MIZALUM-88041 format. One record per residue (C-alpha): residue in one letter; x, y, z. Coordinates in pm, whole numbers, padded with zeros to 5 digits, always signed. Layout:
aXYZ ...
//
This chain:
m+00318-00140+01378 i+00020+00056+01537 v-00311-00127+01625 f-00641-00038+01828 n-00723-00285+02063 k-01136-00370+02136 d-01193-00127+02398 g-01010+00182+02157 n-00701+00193+02346 l-00364+00250+02126 q-00116-00082+02128 k+00210+00019+01973 t+00285-00342+01872 i+00077-00664+01812 c+00335-00972+01938 r+00371-01317+01671 m+00210-01066+01420 k-00007-01302+01205 v-00176-01293+00856 f-00488-01514+00793 s-00699-01616+00486 a-01047-01500+00416 t-01161-01828+00503 q-00969-01840+00854 l-01090-01493+00960 h-01410-01575+00841 e-01393-01900+01053 a-01288-01668+01347 d-01585-01495+01323 k-01769-01736+01371 v-01596-01943+01685 t-01602-01541+01797 t-01955-01539+01856 e-02035-01881+01963 k-01790-01879+02263 d-01871-01484+02291 g-02228-01578+02308 i-02265-01271+02122 t-02451-01246+01758 p-02311-01150+01440 l-02454-00800+01479 d-02286-00743+01806 l-01975-00812+01628 m-02039-00610+01332 e-02106-00312+01599 r-01768-00362+01797 a-01609-00333+01443 g-01802-00019+01310 t-01733+00094+01645 m-01368+00067+01636 v-01367+00242+01328 f-01600+00553+01421 n-01356+00581+01766 w-01102+00602+01518 l-01232+00918+01315 h-01395+01054+01593 q-01060+01100+01806 r-00946+01273+01440 m-01226+01453+01321 q-01312+01606+01694 g-01650+01702+01540 a-01534+01907+01224 q-01792+01959+01005 v-01638+01818+00692 p-01855+01616+00490 v-01828+01252+00499 h-01960+01005+00246 i-01994+00643+00305 f-02028+00389+00026 c-02195+00057+00116 g-02220-00242-00037 i-02485-00477+00044 g-02300-00719+00209 n-02116-00761+00560 n-01873-00470+00460 g-02167-00256+00353 g-02316-00324+00711 d-01989-00188+00861 g-01987+00129+00683 l-02357+00171+00806 v-02257+00100+01192 v-01979+00395+01122 g-02249+00624+00949 r-02483+00572+01219 l-02266+00658+01482 l-02112+00946+01320 i-02464+01110+01219 e-02517+01060+01621 h-02248+01262+01705 g-02368+01530+01492 y-02125+01510+01171 s-02232+01560+00825 v-02276+01252+00673 h-02418+01089+00316 i-02413+00762+00260 y-02468+00552-00084 i-02624+00163-00110 a-02415+00021-00378 n-02759-00170-00497 f-02634-00401-00773 t-02844-00670-00660 d-03152-00805-00458 k-02919-00989-00203 r-02797-00866+00084 s-02669-00997+00403 k-02904-01013+00726 c-02688-00805+00905 f-02649-00578+00654 l-03015-00505+00632 l-03093-00478+01027 n-02794-00173+01038 y-03026-00027+00779 d-03314-00012+00957 r-03123+00094+01242 i-02968+00413+01021 k-03370+00489+00947 k-03393+00536+01297 v-03171+00856+01350 t-03198+01078+01026 s-03474+01138+00820 s-03231+01147+00540 w-03223+00810+00462 p-02890+00621+00219 t-02909+00705-00143 l-03019+00363-00325 m-02740+00419-00613 t-02842+00192-00952 s-02633+00388-01253 e-02378+00665-01274 a-02661+00880-01237 d-02633+00832-00898 f-02282+00907-00832 p-02304+01235-00594 e-02040+01553-00604 i-01734+01513-00396 h-01548+01788-00290 q-01154+01776-00213 d-01183+01805+00170 d-01418+01565+00182 v-01326+01197+00350 v-01481+00946+00130 i-01513+00592+00341 d-01499+00243+00128 a-01718+00006+00258 i-01866-00136-00070 f-01686-00507-00071 g-01479-00700+00147 i-01300-00988+00193 g-01551-01229+00088 l-01536-01055-00244 n-01525-01328-00529 r-01539-01172-00804 a-01404-00835-00989 p-01655-00570-00986 e-01815-00519-01271 g-02015-00268-01500 w-02122+00062-01265 v-01974-00003-00971 k-01656-00052-01178 k-01694+00323-01268 l-01793+00382-00933 i-01461+00248-00792 q-01265+00470-01066 y-01498+00759-00972 l-01364+00771-00678 n-00995+00696-00721 n-01013+01036-00950 e-01166+01210-00659 k-00922+01419-00466 a-01079+01361-00139 f-00940+01139+00129 r-00991+00751+00076 l-01077+00556+00401 s-01082+00181+00305 i-01300-00057+00592 d-01065-00372+00611 i-00946-00378+00265 p-01028-00131-00032 s-01310-00288-00241 g-01177-00508-00508 l-00895-00628-00354 h-00881-00999-00226 a-00768-01090+00082 n-00502-01358-00058 k-00607-01389-00399 p-00471-01262-00756 i-00623-00911-00868 a-00877-00978-01127 d-00885-00658-01267 k-00666-00392-01155 e-00917-00086-01293 a-01169-00215-01011 v-00958-00149-00706 l-01000+00137-00452 r-00682+00299-00425 a-00715+00359-00046 n-00542+00679+00100 h-00548+00466+00459 t-00690+00131+00511 l-00863+00039+00898 t-00810-00351+00895 f-00988-00623+01129 q-00783-00802+01336 a-00541-00868+01106 p-00366-00775+00781 k-00390-00930+00492 l-00134-01091+00281 a-00249-00891-00021 f-00101-00562+00165 f+00249-00667+00151 l+00288-00803-00252 p+00427-00598-00503 e+00076-00626-00743 s-00153-00538-00490 g+00006-00367-00202 q+00042-00058-00398 f-00372-00018-00326 v-00271-00007+00044 p-00001+00311+00066 y-00101+00279+00493 f-00309+00050+00714 e-00344+00046+01077 t-00495-00285+01226 i-00787-00294+01471 d-00816-00508+01729 i-01222-00647+01710 g-01159-00911+01977 l-01173-01223+01812 d-01078-01576+01979 p-00734-01533+02098 e-00780-01929+02163 f-00864-02004+01771 l-00576-01727+01599 h-00329-01868+01821 q-00356-02238+01753 t-00446-02159+01376 e-00160-02160+01171 p-00141-01853+00947 l-00049-01764+00572 a+00255-01564+00692 r+00408-01451+01018 l+00486-01044+01039 i+00854-00969+01187 s+00813-00659+01325 k+01024-00525+01632 a+00888-00738+01887 e+00942-01056+01692 a+01307-00957+01608 q+01394-00902+01972 q+01314-01320+01998 f+01573-01351+01779 y+01854-01147+01925 k+02179-01334+02086 q+02332-01237+02398 r+02717-01203+02399 k+02870-01368+02687 k+03124-01151+02884 y+03400-01434+02897 s+03440-01457+02531 h+03706-01414+02194 k+03672-01335+01845 g+03681-01758+01799 d+03363-01792+02010 y+03184-01557+01722 g+03288-01755+01379 h+03448-01658+01064 v+03299-01584+00778 v+03450-01629+00406 a+03317-01419+00138 i+03349-01562-00203 g+03253-01319-00494 g+03446-01012-00687 s+03558-01004-01044 h+03707-00731-01257 g+03486-00397-01139 k+03334-00558-00902 i+03528-00606-00592 g+03282-00383-00413 a+03059-00621-00369 v+03258-00809-00157 v+03416-00493+00046 l+03036-00462+00143 a+02928-00801+00251 s+03319-00841+00442 k+03236-00516+00610 a+02848-00609+00740 a+02983-00931+00825 y+03220-00788+01067 r+02896-00548+01145 s+02649-00821+01222 g+02934-00987+01465 a+03127-01190+01289 g+03454-01315+01479 l+03673-01310+01190 v+03605-01212+00828 t+03814-01356+00504 a+03749-01244+00176 f+03842-01458-00163 i+03878-01287-00465 p+04073-01241-00757 s+04384-01108-00782 c+04317-00745-00888 g+04080-00637-00583 y+04332-00703-00344 e+04461-00407-00273 t+04075-00241-00245 l+03965-00486+00020 q+04245-00428+00278 t+04205-00078+00194 a+03844-00063+00234 v+03806-00332+00503 p+04129-00346+00706 e+04037-00588+00974 a+03952-00823+00733 m+04177-01065+00587 a+04223-01110+00214 v+04284-01425+00025 t+04342-01384-00345 d+04236-01633-00660 k+04525-01707-00916 d+04296-01537-01157 e+04319-01165-01180 e+04030-01078-01312 i+03745-01353-01179 i+03731-01628-00908 s+03840-01998-01165 d+03945-02223-00838 i+03797-02217-00490 s+04053-02341-00295 g+04376-02232-00052 i+04054-02028+00166 p+04066-02068+00538 e+03851-02294+00765 a+03527-02117+00794 t+03209-02142+01046 a+02986-01972+00745 f+03025-01819+00391 a+02904-01584+00159 v+02890-01647-00208 g+02836-01477-00518 m+02867-01087-00463 g+03008-00978-00783 l+03114-01287-00878 g+03012-01336-01218 t+02882-01625-01421 d+03234-01709-01651 e+03218-02077-01717 r+03580-02120-01507 t+03333-01978-01197 v+03084-02242-01290 d+03306-02513-01256 a+03487-02383-00919 l+03118-02327-00759 k+03053-02712-00821 k+03363-02802-00642 f+03292-02562-00427 f+02945-02727-00310 k+03037-03067-00364 e+03266-03022-00065 t+03181-02766+00147 k+03013-02839+00463 a+02958-02526+00634 p+02607-02316+00621 m+02560-02043+00341 v+02462-01782+00182 i+02446-01751-00173 d+02364-01467-00384 a+02399-01261-00692 d+02543-01413-00994 a+02623-01733-00759 i+02259-01758-00838 n+02283-01699-01122 c+02506-01983-01193 i+02285-02264-01054 a+01975-02129-01242 n+02186-02121-01583 n+02332-02485-01463 k+02153-02791-01361 e+02402-02993-01171 l+02471-02672-01006 k+02144-02679-00861 t+02141-03050-00784 l+02443-02984-00591 l+02326-02702-00334 p+02409-02708-00003 k+02136-02843+00216 q+01982-02470+00401 s+02137-02293+00219 v+02022-01901+00236 l+01950-01788-00127 t+01885-01391-00189 p+01743-01355-00495 h+01674-01028-00616 p+01319-01025-00839 g+01507-01060-01178 e+01758-01329-01017 l+01441-01524-00865 r+01291-01543-01215 r+01562-01689-01368 l+01578-01967-01074 i+01258-02040-01068 g+01143-01951-01413 d+00838-01694-01456 w+00512-01650-01265 s+00158-01540-01332 d+00112-01299-00987 d+00278-01221-00700 y+00061-01590-00554 d+00217-01762-00847 k+00574-01636-00730 l+00506-01754-00387 a+00409-02150-00484 k+00650-02152-00725 t+00936-02035-00444 k+00745-02265-00158 a+00839-02540-00450 f+01173-02439-00463 a+01256-02391-00129 k+01076-02756-00068 e+01234-02931-00335 h+01605-02807-00249 e+01535-02827+00100 c+01667-02516+00148 i+01567-02134+00255 v+01521-01831-00043 l+01457-01479+00092 i+01282-01270-00163 k+01378-00956-00150 g+01161-00645-00218 a+00964-00355-00055 n+00826-00614+00191 s+01115-00921+00152 i+00966-01272+00247 t+01172-01521+00381 v+01039-01853+00246 s+01092-02188+00469 e+00894-02518+00282 d+00566-02394+00343 k+00614-02139+00588 l+00655-01768+00465 y+00836-01470+00689 v+00720-01123+00614 n+00981-00888+00681 t+00815-00503+00801 s+01088-00278+00811 g+01314-00079+00542 n+01184+00155+00312 p+01263+00318-00054 g+01573+00432-00078 m+01739+00104+00014 a+01634+00033-00338 t+01986+00121-00409 g+02322-00121-00552 g+02496-00324-00266 s+02195-00313-00024 g+02183-00676-00134 d+02561-00717-00087 v+02512-00600+00304 l+02266-00803+00342 s+02440-01121+00228 g+02734-01042+00499 m+02536-00987+00753 i+02350-01291+00683 a+02656-01481+00690 g+02787-01279+00992 l+02471-01437+01230 l+02505-01825+01063 a+02882-01749+01183 q+02745-01676+01505 g+02559-02010+01566 y+02216-01851+01451 d+02039-02141+01239 p+01993-02022+00886 l+01607-01937+00907 s+01677-01764+01198 a+01973-01557+01041 a+01777-01489+00716 i+01436-01389+00924 f+01713-01136+01170 a+01896-01025+00924 t+01634-00853+00697 y+01466-00679+00995 i+01770-00527+01145 h+01914-00394+00752 g+01572-00270+00690 s+01633-00095+01024 a+01959+00047+00952 g+01839+00160+00621 n+01571+00351+00831 i+01831+00485+01021 v+02016+00612+00747 s+01644+00752+00552 q+01578+00981+00867 t+01931+01151+00845 n+01953+01169+00452 g+01640+01088+00259 f+01534+00837+00090 e+01748+00927-00241 a+02040+00964-00037 v+02080+00628+00091 m+02376+00387-00013 a+02482+00035+00016 g+02781+00139+00262 d+02539+00359+00494 i+02310+00105+00553 a+02615-00153+00633 d+02793+00149+00906 h+02447+00173+01055 i+02417-00189+01169 g+02504-00131+01505 k+02310+00175+01561 a+01984-00104+01451 f+02061-00339+01697 l+02071-00098+02026 i+01768+00066+01894 l+01610-00317+01886 f+01599-00289+02255 e+01524+00070+02319 p+01159+00180+02446 d+00926+00299+02173 a+00841+00683+02157 p+00502+00687+02349 v+00193+00717+02090 q+00070+01099+02171 t-00319+01096+02255 d-00590+01357+02261 a-00579+01329+02625 d-00174+01400+02657 e-00254+01719+02436 e-00473+01823+02725 a-00240+01797+02986 
//
């Protein structure tokens, strides 16, 4: 994740990146001004200057018309700072004020006065659709209408303004957050949210950027460090934590020189049914690729030859039934289990799971049909082993926790389930989120090409592989998810998104571990180009 610090210099990563609520960020602003001995206007100037620097570095004086749309609050004040600095540097700037109320923030008014001192072309006060300007596709639109303080959906002509800007082909840059989007609340009106091409967000990303319903409005963003009080940010418990390369590195456990396969655990993958043996094959291979010392697959009899051929390194134990898992017995002692891949939901399988859950003490990851069995059987739900890692896709999650009204309701219900059953739930998606009690860990690796059959089976095997090596369940879930996404990224760079297959992801787990500690490519600046 690329960020800019308050001095305007590029940083490549933010270590231990946190996601804060709008309320927490407002409090951080207050604490910063008090401790630094500055005014809110000074902080606004700092933030606006950072946005200007970002634009100036890219535009390099190009006389492309820049249209800045400002609200009458502090986000609008940020926009006015950017506009003033662009004017002072000779850019072609047009500023518009969405004048939808008489209530204006103090900082907005002060920056409005400052604009008058640098140009004779004062901002246009907009009061209706008749004031919408003509915008060409080569122009730049800067959105500073509403910030994170928005408390209700835009209405009337302001909503139509947002829709008008969305329909234009010009590049749209949002300051802090796209107007109409809430930082950590459900969208009130999807038709009243600006669809930004790029967002420059202050200090920390917003939770809305990572959720399916709202993330579509923020396809690309960069985080600008505006120098909010580091002590406050460090001590404040965030809404969520982002897991990127720097964080993932801290989970890695170095292998000892004098060790043997027994030191790295034994994974038993339980799953498969007629026509779905491939799921266990993928999980078994992924467990090995993640470092497990031994892997055994417990499968229906019909899968024996397939498993032994596809993963010769793995041992195979078969159920007495030809097509399903009917009795989970006769399995070797395991350090960790992966259960559910291709399992099916036959009644005999459900009974086998009940007995297995009652008798098993080793940590486990529960996936796919094992989750469906749990969702459909109250007794199984009560038998769910403590600290299990559940890895549902959206459909399986809905069956497990019930329907939800929005993404925030989904997170709340998942937290409640995880807390009640003392387990860890990994919500798979574009930004997979690991849920442990009230804590959220948002993964940042991965790509759309990974939305393919079998990708989840690979992830389950990876988590089990880490569990077998002694990673605690939460660390195993978070770390495996990051490495899984990184492996998918490696594949997509060679094959393209459309050609990513689950087997490819499993085959590139090793490379994902290697690049975890490779230095990032340097970020090129204009100074580098001139040199």
